[in-house]
N, C-alpha and C positions, 0 to 999 in steps of 0.2 A: 267654523269650522272647515271656512274654506285654509285658511291658514293652516288649520291642520291636515288637508288632503297634500297642501302643497309640500308641507314636511315632509310627509308620508311619501310624496313621491319624490323627493330628494334621497331619500333615506335609502330608498330600492334602487335608484338609478346611482347609489352608492356601495352598495352591496353588489349591485351588477358590475362596477366598474373593478371591485377589488375582486371578486369573482375570476373575471378574466387577466386581471395581472400576474392571478397564483399561476394559471396553465403557461402562460407564457413563456417559461424555459422547457427552450429542446430537452429531445432523450438523449442519455451519454451516447449512445448507440448512433446517432443520426450525426451530431455534433463532433466526434473525435475524428472518425474521417476526414472531416473538413477540415476542422484544425491542423492534422496531418501534411494534409494536402496543400496546404495554405504555407506552412512553414517548409516543407522540403522543397515548394515551388520558387523560392525565391531565389534572384540570381545569387551565382557565389561571387565571391571579392573578383576574382581573376575574369567574371562575363561582367562585373559593374568596370574593372579596370580598363577591359579593352573595348566595352560598347560604351561607356559613357554616359550622356545627361540619354539618351534613347531610350537606352536600362533600365537607369532609373526612373523616367518617365512611363514607363512599362510598368513597372514594379508599383508604382504610385499608383496607378490605374487600379492593376490587381489590387492592392491593397483595402482601397476604398470601397471596391464592388465586396471584397469578398467581406469587408466589414458587417455587413446586415447579414450574414448568412452565420457569422460566429459570434456576435452579440445579439441578445444575450448568452449567456453560456448555461451549461446545466443547471451549475451549483453556484451560490454566490459565493465560495470559497476562490472559484476561477476566476472570477471578474476582475481583482486587481494585478496579477498578474497579465492577464488576456491585455486591459486597458494599456497599462504600462508597454506592454511586447508594439500595440500597434501605434503607441503614442511616438514610441521609438524610433520604430519601421517607418514611420511617416515621413519622420524628422529627417531622418536617415537617407531618405530617398528624394526628399523634398529639397536638402539642402546637395544633395552630390556631389563632389562629395562631401562628408560630414564634416564637422570641424574636429572631429576629435578621430576621425577616419574610420574606414571600413572596418578593420580591423576590431577597433576596441567597442563599435556598436553593433557588430555580429557577436561579440563575446558579451555583448551584454541582452544583447534579446536573447543569447543563448542560453543566461542566465535567467531568465523569465519563462523561456520554456522549459527549463529544469523544475522551476515553480510549478509549472503547469500540469508536467505530468507527476509530481510529486501526489498533487492533488488525487489526479485520473489516478496512478496506483493504492492510493491509501482508502478507493472509495471501497 
């Protein structure tokens, strides 16, 4: 009888955890403005060239702070391009300048932003 009670308790806990994780994704209306502000607020290539490591450090701090706002995304289809964008952006500003150069890094980040836009436009 005691084992059955323990099993029921664990099953109930599993259901509760599962129910909480289902609602963990934010609403599109709250998420989209945050994403747009983050991507638009990154320093330009010119700002990076003139500001050097200080600008990169500030951008890196912003990225790490905003990651908790942007992830999780409102839809699973957004997860891969958003995660790839964050990974590339963090590498870009951590390496400062990146091995591939700012122009190439920004072009690749723009491609991930286009993937996000395609998902957002397709819903």
